[in-house]
N, C-alpha and C positions, 0 to 999 in steps of 0.2 A: 503495498500499501502505498508505496516511496511516494509514490503521484499525486496521494488525496490531498483534494484541500485541507487547509486546514481546519475548516469550518464548516460542515454542511449541516442544516435544517431546512426543513423539511415539512409542513406542514403541522407545526410544530402548536400544542393544546394545554393551555393550563385552566383547568376549572377549579372554582373553592366554593363547591356550592353552587348556590345559582351566581356566581359571581365569574365571570369570562373574562382571567385576567390576559392572557397570551390566545390571540384567536388567530390558529394555521398558518402563520408567521410562515414563511418561507426566505433563507440568505444565503450566500456563499466567499465567504473570506479566502482569500488567494493567497499564497506564500509572497511573502514581502508585502500587505498590504498595511496602510496602517487606516482602517477601517472604520467611522463611528456610527454608532447607532444610539441618533436623535431622536428627541421626542420629549414632551414637557413631562416636568412629574405624574405620575398614575400611568403613564401611558405601557408600562407589562416590559421594560424594559430587565430593571433588577431580576424581575424572576426570569426573563427568560435566559438572563448569563448564572441563576442559580441552575437552570436545566441543564446548558451549554458544558459546566462544572461535572452537572451530577452531584449535583445535594440534593434537589429534589426530583422526581419525577412525573416527569411530563403525564397527560390524560392521554392526549394521545399525540403523535405524529412520532419523529426521530431526529437526533442529534448525531454524529459523527464528528469526530478529531482526528485529524488523519485518518480515515475511516474507520474510525473504531469507536461502537457507540459505550459512553460513561458510565450507564448502566449496567450494561453487562459482564462491564471488566475495568478494575482498577488500573492495568495498564493502558485504557482510553490517555489516562492524566499525565502520559510519560509524555515529559518538552516543551505540556502547559501547566502554566500557574497565573496566578494575578489574584484580584480578591473584591469577594462584595460587600458594597456601603462601606465603611470605615473600616483599612486594621486595625486590630485589638493585640494591647502590650500588656506587658507585666509594666506599670505605671514606678514599680521601686527597684526593677532592676534597669541597667545601663540599654544603652543599644545595640552595643556589643553580644552581651551577655543575652539577651532577646533572642540576637541570630543563633547564638549558640544553642539555647533551648531549640529553634525550632526546626534548624541543621542536626539535631542529634535526633528528635523525633524524626524527619523527615528519613535520615538514611543516608548514604551514599558519601561521596565527596565533598558535602556545600560547606564543611567547617572548614576546608579549606579557601573557600573563596569568599571568604567573611570580610578581608581586608580591600579585596579587589570590587567586591558589590559596594561596599561602604565606599568607595571612591566614585564609584561613579554614578551614585545619587547625592556626592557631596556635604557626608555625614563624617568623615572622619576625624575629624577636630570634633565633634562633638562623641563619637563613639563612649567613652568612660562613662557620659554624661545619663542622670537616670532616665526614662523616658519623661516619667509624672512633667519635667521640666522643658518640654520639646514644644515646640508651635506645634499648632495644626499641620502646616507643612511639611514640617519635617516627620513628624510622625506619616502623614501621605508618605513622605518619599522613602523611609525604611522598610512601611510597608515594600512598596516595588523593591528595595533590595532585598525583604520578606522572599521577594517571586522569584529572582534571581539568582539565588541559591542554588535554584532547583535547573539551571541554563536553560530555560524555556528555549522553544521556538516558538509559541505562541504564549503570548501576555493575555489576561483580559484583565481590566481594568473599569471599576464602575465608579464612573462619575470622580474620577479622580481631583480637579482642582476646584469642587465646591467646598467655598468654604473659605478658601484662601483668596488674599490679597491683592491684589497687583503684580506685585512682586514674584509671590509664590505663582500665583498663576502663570506668567513669565517665567521660573522657572521648572515650571511644574511644563509646559511644553516646550521648552528647550533639554529636557529631560527625555520623551519623550521619543524626540526629533531623535536625537543619539541613537536609546535604542532603539531605534527603526532601520540607522544608518548600520547598527550592530549584527543587524540579516534576522531580526527578532519582528515578525509577524503581529499586532497590534488589533486587539476588537479595542475601542473606547465609548463606554458608555458614556452620552453626556447630553446636559439639553440646552449647553450653551452653545449658540450658532456661533460665533468667535472658534471658539476651539476646535471647535469642527471642522470648519474652513480653512484657517488655517496648517491643520496638522493634518487633516485624511484625505486621500486618494480616491476613497469611495465610501459611500455613507447609504446608510438605512434608515428609512424617515418611520418617524412609526407613532399610530394614532390610536387609543381604543384597543391594543393587544395585537392590531391588526400591521405589515407595513405599508404606506401608500406608497414607498416609491425605495427603491434603490437599484445604485448606479452611483459616477460620479456628478459631481458638480457644473463641469462640461456640458454632460447628455441634459440634466435637468434642466437649463440654461436653454440647451436646445429645444429638446422639446414645447418649452412655456413658447420659444418664439423668441427670435431677434429681436431687439427693443433701440429702434432710431429716433436721432433729433433732428427734423429739415427744417432748413431754413431756406426761405425762398424770396426773388423778387415780386410776389406779387405770393402770400398764404393765405390767402382766402378762395383764391383759382387755384393754387396748392390742396388745396383740402379736398376739392368739389371732384380732382382727380384721382388723390387717396382713395375716396368711397369710393370712386367705382371703378380701383386699381383691382385685377386679381389676386390674391395673396396678399393685399394688403389689409390690417384687423386693427380696431381697438385707435380709430383716427383721433386726437385730442389735444387742446391748445396745452401749449405750454408756457403762460406768460411771462413775456418778456422775451424769447426764446425761438418761439418759430408752434410745430407742431410734433407732435408723438405719433409711434404707429408702431406697429408689431410685423414681421413680415415672416412666411411660413416657409420662405425657403430666401439664400443670397440671391438664387435667377431673380427671384421676383421685386427685389429692391434694383437691380438693376435694368427691367424694364420700365419700373415709376423711373425713373433718372430720363429715361426716354420721353416717357409719356407727357411728363413735365415740361423739358424741350419742345414739345410738339405746340405744346400750352399753352409755352409764349411766360412761364412760370419757371423761372433760371435758375436754380440750384447756388446757392451758394454757400450753403454748409450742410452736413449729410455726415452726422455722428454717430457710430456706434452706442450706445450703451449697454449698461450691464443688468439685468435682474436680480435684485439683493437677494439675498439666498434667504434675511427674515421673509419679507414678503411670499416665496417660494412654502418656507418653512410652513407661514400661517395660514395657507391657501388651502394646504394638504390635511394638517391639524385643528384643522375648524373646519372642515369641510365643505370649503369656500371651492367648484367647480370650474373650467374653463380655464383657456389661460393666462399667466398673470397678468392685468392692467398695467404696464409701463408708465401710462400716463400717469399713473395713482400712485407711483413710487418714484418719483425723479432722482437720477443716481446722478454724482460726479459727474460731469460733461470731459472726456476724453479730447485729444488735439481732432482739431475738423480733417476728414479726408474727400 
């Protein structure tokens, strides 16, 4: 099973009585991904991670870690590590002593790695201090250090930046980037849009226990339709041309700027420029605009349908084309 994906989840369901916490989730995390599992609080992210790690049993569906089922064999967790919710330690012991206990409990050669993992998470200078005196961010980094004792190929992290101040969030993002550069596949559960946008090459957006989207941000924006700002010598005439042009949608005013619209394909934009020239509305500016991840997120998680309307969420303008 050397070629099996680090995580394959199919039709995963978890019920607690009448409560449907996870509803037929499908997702695949490929080797080398920093994969974001993004959704509002209560969307079922933590429950999904618990099933992926074999901590609770699914009501239905399957989880495979490198092709192995964590419910059937403990060997499925070889090369897998992480934590769900906040990591816990003995507050009256030092960071190093906590790691020594965890390494001894897990077996293997984890004890030999303690200095190395403390260096990776930048805690060597505080390793002799009692964990009770650690900040929240230091405890989160110690949690990652404990996971690294297992030499993981796959790391599952549940909201690692929650509760951190801006400096702590910056340090946590830098640490996750470093782990990815070391060849570790990371699944990162989060409700922080900026965290996913900055770190993840692929992500899934979950809503009420179901996956509303899985893929890359670029693909999501493509599906949403590219957005453009248009300024011409005759914007009212340009508006009429846009409304009549095939493939051009969501035409709206951008006060003091011109017009905003979505285009299904780049070819549609090219044909629009020709139609504008023929109408006498000469193009002065045609600028691509990215649809903000926040807008896409709320449309997917709050049940609004249709393509995101760029006119409703203006973004900073890039250089004119």
